[in-house]
C-alpha positions as CSV (number, residue, x, y, z in Angstrom):
1,M,11.7,3.0,-2.8
2,E,13.4,-0.5,-2.7
3,Y,13.1,-0.6,1.1
4,I,9.5,0.4,1.1
5,E,8.8,-2.3,-1.5
6,G,10.5,-4.8,0.4
7,N,8.8,-4.1,3.7
8,Y,5.3,-2.6,2.9
9,N,3.6,-5.7,4.5
10,R,4.3,-4.6,8.1
11,K,4.1,-1.6,10.1
12,L,6.4,0.8,8.4
13,T,7.1,4.4,9.4
14,L,8.8,7.4,7.8
15,S,11.4,7.3,10.7
16,E,12.3,3.8,10.0
17,V,12.9,4.3,6.3
18,A,14.9,7.5,7.1
19,E,17.0,5.6,9.5
20,K,17.8,2.8,6.9
21,T,18.5,5.1,4.2
22,Y,20.8,7.3,6.5
23,V,18.8,10.6,6.1
24,S,16.5,12.7,8.3
25,Q,13.0,12.1,8.2
26,W,12.5,15.8,7.0
27,H,15.0,15.2,4.2
28,L,13.4,11.9,3.1
29,S,10.0,13.4,3.1
30,K,11.3,16.4,0.8
31,L,13.2,13.9,-1.6
32,L,10.0,11.6,-1.9
33,N,7.8,14.6,-2.7
34,R,10.6,16.1,-5.2
35,H,11.4,12.8,-7.0
36,V,8.2,10.7,-6.8
37,G,5.7,13.7,-6.5
38,Q,4.0,11.9,-3.4
39,S,4.2,11.8,0.4
40,F,5.6,8.8,2.3
41,S,2.0,7.6,3.2
42,E,0.8,7.9,-0.4
43,I,3.8,5.8,-1.6
44,L,3.2,3.4,1.0
45,N,-0.4,2.9,0.2
46,R,0.2,2.7,-3.5
47,V,2.7,-0.1,-2.9
48,R,0.2,-1.9,-0.6
49,I,-2.7,-1.5,-2.9
50,D,-0.9,-2.7,-5.9
51,A,0.2,-5.8,-4.0
52,A,-3.3,-6.3,-2.9
53,K,-4.6,-6.0,-6.6
54,K,-2.3,-9.0,-7.4
55,L,-3.7,-11.1,-4.4
56,L,-7.2,-10.3,-5.4
57,K,-6.8,-12.6,-8.5
58,E,-6.9,-15.5,-6.1
59,P,-10.6,-16.0,-5.4
60,Y,-10.0,-18.3,-2.3
61,L,-8.1,-15.4,-0.4
62,R,-10.6,-13.4,1.6
63,I,-10.3,-9.7,1.4
64,G,-9.8,-9.1,5.0
65,D,-6.9,-11.6,4.9
66,I,-5.5,-9.8,1.9
67,S,-5.8,-6.4,3.7
68,E,-3.5,-7.9,6.5
69,Q,-1.0,-9.6,4.2
70,V,-0.3,-6.2,2.5
71,G,0.1,-4.4,5.8
72,F,-3.3,-2.8,6.7
73,L,-4.2,-3.3,10.3
74,D,-7.7,-2.2,9.8
75,L,-10.0,-3.6,7.0
76,A,-12.1,-0.3,6.9
77,H,-9.0,1.8,6.4
78,F,-8.0,-0.6,3.8
79,S,-11.4,-0.5,2.0
80,R,-11.3,3.5,2.0
81,V,-7.6,3.5,0.5
82,F,-8.3,0.9,-2.1
83,K,-11.6,2.6,-3.4
84,K,-9.8,6.2,-3.3
85,Q,-6.9,4.9,-5.3
86,E,-8.8,2.4,-7.8
87,G,-12.3,4.2,-7.8
88,I,-14.0,0.9,-7.2
89,S,-14.1,-1.4,-4.0
90,A,-11.7,-4.5,-3.5
91,N,-14.7,-6.7,-4.1
92,E,-15.7,-4.9,-7.2
93,Y,-12.1,-5.0,-8.4
94,R,-12.1,-8.7,-7.7
95,N,-15.4,-9.4,-9.5
96,K,-14.3,-7.5,-12.5
97,L,-11.0,-9.7,-12.5
98,L,-12.8,-12.7,-12.4
99,G,-15.5,-11.8,-14.9
100,K,-18.4,-11.7,-12.6
């Protein structure tokens, strides 16, 4: 988890995390599911969206820039993941934060 949280903002793969933690991809996947209850991609997306939520407090940052800063290469994918996780769009979330 520490490695994921420290490297979420770039292209990160299960293979890389497994290598850094000295286990096989299969074993890491099983460990994550057993102890966290989520897959690698679900964990990575959660960490990225949590970071995006903090950045959305800054009204001068564009949502597209925020999505890139937290590791999403595609704004549409970021938007889908954000809405799925939070129940509202990133823009709606920002407006709620800023009292609009």
